[in-house]
C-alpha positions as CSV (number, residue, x, y, z in Angstrom):
1,M,0.0,0.0,0.0
2,T,1.4,3.4,-1.0
3,V,0.7,6.5,1.1
4,N,1.0,9.9,-0.5
5,I,2.1,11.7,2.6
6,T,5.6,12.5,3.8
7,P,6.1,13.4,7.5
8,L,8.4,16.3,8.2
9,H,11.6,16.3,10.2
10,D,11.5,13.6,13.0
11,R,8.0,12.5,12.5
12,V,6.7,9.1,11.3
13,L,3.4,7.9,9.9
14,V,2.3,4.6,11.5
15,R,-0.5,2.2,10.7
16,R,-1.7,0.5,13.9
17,L,-1.6,-3.3,13.8
18,E,-4.9,-5.0,14.8
19,G,-5.3,-6.4,18.3
20,K,-6.6,-9.8,19.2
21,E,-10.3,-10.3,19.0
22,T,-10.5,-13.1,21.6
23,A,-9.2,-13.3,25.1
24,K,-7.2,-16.3,26.4
25,G,-10.3,-18.0,27.7
26,G,-11.9,-17.8,24.2
27,I,-14.2,-14.9,25.0
28,I,-14.8,-12.6,22.0
29,I,-14.0,-9.0,22.8
30,P,-16.4,-6.5,21.0
31,D,-14.9,-3.5,19.2
32,T,-16.2,-1.1,21.7
33,A,-14.3,-2.8,24.6
34,K,-11.0,-3.2,22.7
35,E,-8.1,-0.9,23.5
36,K,-6.2,0.7,20.6
37,P,-3.2,-1.4,19.8
38,Q,0.2,0.0,20.9
39,E,2.1,-1.8,18.0
40,G,2.3,-0.5,14.5
41,E,4.1,-0.5,11.2
42,V,6.0,2.5,9.9
43,M,4.4,3.6,6.6
44,A,6.5,6.8,6.0
45,A,9.3,8.6,7.8
46,G,10.7,12.1,7.8
47,A,14.3,12.9,6.9
48,G,15.3,13.6,10.5
49,K,15.7,16.7,12.7
50,F,18.4,19.3,12.7
51,E,20.8,19.5,15.7
52,K,23.6,22.1,15.6
53,G,23.2,22.6,11.9
54,N,23.4,18.9,11.0
55,R,20.5,16.6,10.1
56,V,20.2,13.6,12.4
57,P,18.6,10.6,10.6
58,L,15.8,8.6,12.2
59,D,16.5,5.2,13.8
60,V,13.4,3.7,12.2
61,K,12.6,3.2,8.5
62,V,9.6,2.3,6.4
63,G,8.4,-1.3,7.2
64,D,9.7,-1.4,10.8
65,R,7.3,-2.6,13.5
66,I,7.3,-0.4,16.5
67,L,5.8,0.0,20.0
68,F,4.5,3.3,21.2
69,G,2.6,4.7,24.2
70,N,-1.2,4.7,24.6
71,Y,-1.8,8.4,24.3
72,T,1.0,9.5,21.9
73,G,0.8,11.0,18.5
74,N,-2.1,12.4,16.5
75,D,-4.7,10.2,14.8
76,I,-5.4,11.1,11.1
77,T,-7.6,9.4,8.4
78,I,-6.4,9.1,4.8
79,D,-8.6,7.5,2.2
80,D,-10.8,5.9,4.9
81,Q,-7.6,4.3,6.6
82,E,-6.6,5.4,10.1
83,Y,-3.0,6.3,10.8
84,L,-1.0,7.9,13.6
85,I,1.6,10.6,13.2
86,L,4.2,10.7,16.0
87,R,7.6,12.0,16.8
88,E,10.5,9.6,16.9
89,E,11.0,10.3,20.6
90,E,7.5,8.9,21.2
91,I,8.5,5.5,19.9
92,L,9.4,3.2,22.7
93,A,11.0,0.3,20.8
94,K,11.5,-1.5,17.4
95,V,10.2,-5.0,17.3
96,S,12.9,-7.3,15.7
97,G,12.3,-10.3,13.5
98,M,13.1,-12.7,16.4
99,A,10.5,-11.1,18.7
100,K,7.9,-11.4,15.9
101,A,8.6,-15.1,15.5
102,A,8.5,-15.7,19.2
103,S,5.1,-14.1,19.6
104,G,3.7,-16.1,16.7
105,K,2.8,-13.0,14.6
106,K,3.8,-12.7,11.0
């Protein structure tokens, strides 16, 4: 999927990954009771911020899976798809390939 938006400076555009629809006991969780997921995929990234006249590149790139806080960033809608724009400093961690395999997600 191609997104025609480019975040500026140290901001990234993130698509939230869907959360589980059932609890461990097999109970189906309705949409109204679900929390927004705190994991997402970077769809676009800015060029980095300037510090002392030099541009500092971002630590994340398009395609990376990341973890972020509950109340960070700004929600936006583009072509009926919901995204989140947040600063690089609001990203808590990158999810590596080993962690994805261990959690059973693909």
